Residue, then its C-alpha position, 0 to 999 in steps of 0.5 A: m500500500s503506497k504511503e500518502l505523500p506529505p504536502r509540499n512546503q509551499e502549502k504551509y503558506g497557502i490561502g487561509k494560513k495564519f501567521n501572527r496577525l496576518t492571514i494569507v488571502g492570495k498568492l503572487p507570481k514568484e519574483g526571482t528567488n522570492s515568493y510573496r503572499l497577499c495578507k490581511c491583518d486581524c485589526g480590520n485594516p482594509e489594506i491588502l499587504k504584500v509580504s514575502i514568505s521569508n518574512l512570514g516564516r521568520n516572524h519579521t512581519t507580524s501585522c500591518g503595523c498595528y502591533f508596532l503602533e500599539a507598542i509605541t503608544s503604551h510605554g510613553m517613550y516614543g521619540t526618546r533616545t532609547y526608543r530611537a536606538r531600538y528602532d534603528m537597531l531593528s531597521r539596520v537588521y531587518d530593512p534591506a533599504h536601510p543604508g547600513y543593512s549590508d553591515y548588519g542584517g545583510r551579513g547575518i546579524q540578528v536581534c534576539d526574540r525578546w527585544r523584537e517582541s517589545f520595547e518594554n523588554f528592551f528597556e528592561d534589559m538596557g535601561e535608558c540611553p544616556e545623553g551622548y551614547s548609543l547602542d553598541r555590540i561588544d562583539y561586533n560579529g554577535d547579535y543584538e541581545p542582553g550580554n552583548c550590548r551596552w550604551a557607548t560613546l561614539s568614540v568607543q563605538g568607532y574604536n570597537q568597529r570591525r576592521r575595514s575591508n580596505n585595511t591591508s596591514g591586518r591590524t587596525g590603525v597600522y599602515f605602511s607609509t610608502r613615502d617614508g618607508v616606515w610603518r605608522a600607527q594612529i588611533g581615533f579618539e573623541g572625533k580626532v585621529i591621533p598619530l602615534g609615531s612610526s617604526p621601521d618594522f610592523e611589530g613596532a607599529v603594532k606595539l605603539r597601537e596596542e599601548a594607545e588602545l590601553k591608554y585611551y580605551g582600557w582594552n586591546k580590541e584585537 
């Protein structure tokens, strides 16, 4: 007796299937490698939404926007530094149109479920953002989650960035001066680039950089 074949994976996203507040009401032709569905929201919004299967399956799109609106009006902190920090974090990770997306969501960085769920959770874990500070990941290759995030000055954030793609020495703040034929070191601090001196060899310039890192920031980043 032949066994019944399991339904195709696409049927998971068939008409009538429900994802959070969204119900699929129609299908659209595939666009390249992306598949989309037409959805209606439980809130009663008459608008028909075009949502990718990927966003439905990963809970990236959960409503027509009503859930987000409810969240920002309930805590009374709409427009504050703390609120904007969370909003910008989510945009960098989940909005492909964001100018920084390729450095965040585009390379696999995620936001933990707890912080995606509500602003209140984010605020409970992080507290209020001090003036002059912004959200920083301690491990710049890690996700946005408790234990890997802190409020940091722009100077600290700049220092804690991953090595730039155009760095040819393999060490941030160390470069070879073809004009002088020596290795030079520098460091950024409070919006200024501070020259640290030069060395005839790479290791000497690295030492200059490491000493400055401890002086200005208290730890060596690499």
